[in-house]
Structure formats: structure tokens, C-alpha cells
C-alpha positions as CSV (number, residue, x, y, z in Angstrom):
1,M,236.2,-81.0,-146.0
2,L,234.3,-84.2,-146.9
3,E,237.3,-85.4,-149.0
4,R,239.5,-85.0,-146.0
5,L,237.1,-86.9,-143.7
6,D,236.9,-89.7,-146.4
7,E,240.7,-89.9,-146.6
8,R,240.9,-90.2,-142.7
9,F,238.2,-92.9,-142.7
10,L,240.0,-94.9,-145.5
11,G,243.4,-94.4,-143.8
12,R,242.2,-95.8,-140.4
13,T,240.1,-98.7,-141.8
14,V,240.8,-101.8,-143.8
15,A,238.5,-103.8,-146.2
16,D,237.3,-107.0,-144.5
17,G,234.4,-108.0,-146.7
18,G,232.0,-107.1,-143.9
19,E,233.1,-109.9,-141.6
20,A,233.3,-107.8,-138.5
21,L,229.6,-106.8,-138.9
22,R,228.1,-109.9,-140.4
23,P,226.8,-111.2,-137.1
24,Y,225.0,-107.9,-136.4
25,V,223.7,-106.7,-139.7
26,H,220.8,-108.6,-141.2
27,A,221.5,-107.4,-144.8
28,L,225.0,-108.9,-144.7
29,R,223.6,-112.2,-143.6
30,E,221.1,-112.2,-146.4
31,G,223.9,-111.3,-149.0
32,Q,222.5,-107.9,-149.8
33,A,224.9,-105.3,-150.9
34,L,225.5,-102.2,-148.7
35,G,227.7,-99.1,-149.2
36,E,231.4,-99.8,-149.3
37,R,232.0,-98.4,-145.9
38,W,230.0,-101.3,-144.3
39,Y,232.7,-103.7,-145.6
40,R,235.5,-102.0,-143.7
41,R,236.7,-102.3,-140.1
42,P,239.1,-100.2,-138.0
43,V,242.9,-101.0,-138.4
44,N,243.2,-101.1,-134.6
45,V,240.1,-102.6,-133.0
46,P,240.2,-101.3,-129.4
47,W,237.5,-103.6,-128.1
48,L,239.2,-106.9,-129.1
């Protein structure tokens, strides 16, 4: 089941280097590495 959820997440997100979250996540501003999922954003961002 976890593999299927991972596939869904990866299929609905794209890597953006953490740009979408950078203003909101202190660790990204400091240059600290986070898990790879922090560096992805939704393909279709409904709130933009």
C-alpha cells in the first residue's frame, strides 16, 4: 500500500528544488537538507 501511495504522490508532484516552500520553511532558507518530498510541489497548484 505504501508503494502505491508513493507512486501517487510522485505522479502528482514535480521537483522544484524547494522553491514553493522556501519562504515558509526555515531549514530551506538556511540551506539545510530535508527529505526529498520537501523539494516537490503539486503539478496543478489550485491556490495560484
